[in-house]
N, C-alpha and C positions, 0 to 999 in steps of 0.2 A: 504494500499499500504505499502510495507517495505521500510526502509531508504535506500538511496543510500549507497551502500557499506557494508550494513548489510548482514551478512551470516545466512543462516536458521540454526536452531538448529536441526539438523538430527543427528541420531546415526550414529557414525562412524563405520568402519568395526571392531574394537575390542568390539563393544558393548557398548560404552560409549558416552555420550553427548559431543558435541562440548566444552561445557563450562568446563566439566570435564578435557577434552583433553588440553584446555587452562591452567586450574589450573596446572596440570601435568607438562606442558611445563614450566610454569613459576617457579614452585619449582626447576625443574632441572637446569633451566639457574641460579637461584640465587645460588644453591650449585655449579655450576662450576664457577660462578663469584667469589665467596668466594675462592675456590681453586686457581683461577687465581691471585687473590689479593695476595694471600699467595706466589705463586711462584713470581710474580712481586716484592714484598717486599724483598725476598732472592737475587733476581737479582740485585735490586737497592742498597742493601747492599754489594753485591759483587762489583758492578761497582763504588759506590761512597766510599766504605769503604777503598779501597787501596790508592787513593789520600789523604784521610782524615789520614790515618795512616801515610803515608810518610810525610804528612806536621807536625803532631803532635808528633809523635814518630819515627824520622828517624833512631834511633839506632835500632829499631825492624825490619825496612824494610831492613836494611843492613845485617842482620844475615845471614850468608852462608847456603844455603840448596843445596847440591849436587854441590858445587862450584859456584853457583849463589847467588847473593843478593835475599833476599826473595821476594822484589818487583818484580825483574826480573823474578824470578821463577814463581811467580802468573801470571805475564802478558803473558810471553812466553810459559809456559809449562804447567800450571795448569788451566787456565781460560777456554778453551775450553772443556776439560774433566768436569769440574764442571757445565759449561753450558749444556752439552749433558745430564749429569746426572739429572740436575734439570729439563730439558725437557722430560726425560724419566718418572721422578717421576710425572710430571704433567699429562702425557699422561695416565699413569697407573691409576693414581687417578680419572682422568676423566672416565676412562673405568669402574673403580670400582663404581664411582656414577652412571653411566647409568645401569650397572648391578643391584645395589641395588634399584634403581627406577623401573626397570623392574620386579624385584622380588617382591616388595612392591606391584605393581599393580597386578601382578597375585594373590598375596595372598589376597587382597582385593576383587577380583573377585570371590573368592570360597565361 
């Protein structure tokens, strides 16, 4: 009798075992987690960097950029475009990881 909650080790539609499918999924999740941690680190640097810069180097944050002090320029005008660019980088990177994983899978099946 099979354990409760266990799944049979059938071949999936792609012709791989359920165990191999789990291994591929774990590999993909690990690579995407690393990418996510990189994006989160950059975001945290952006979010925490400005207050720290204002605290420890106020003369830098008062440098005028287009008529605004640097701190205001970054908060009001640059923060959202930088966040959008970071998000686009993450999505593009994630799609590239998925395409690479699919290509590696197809090559392993030849």
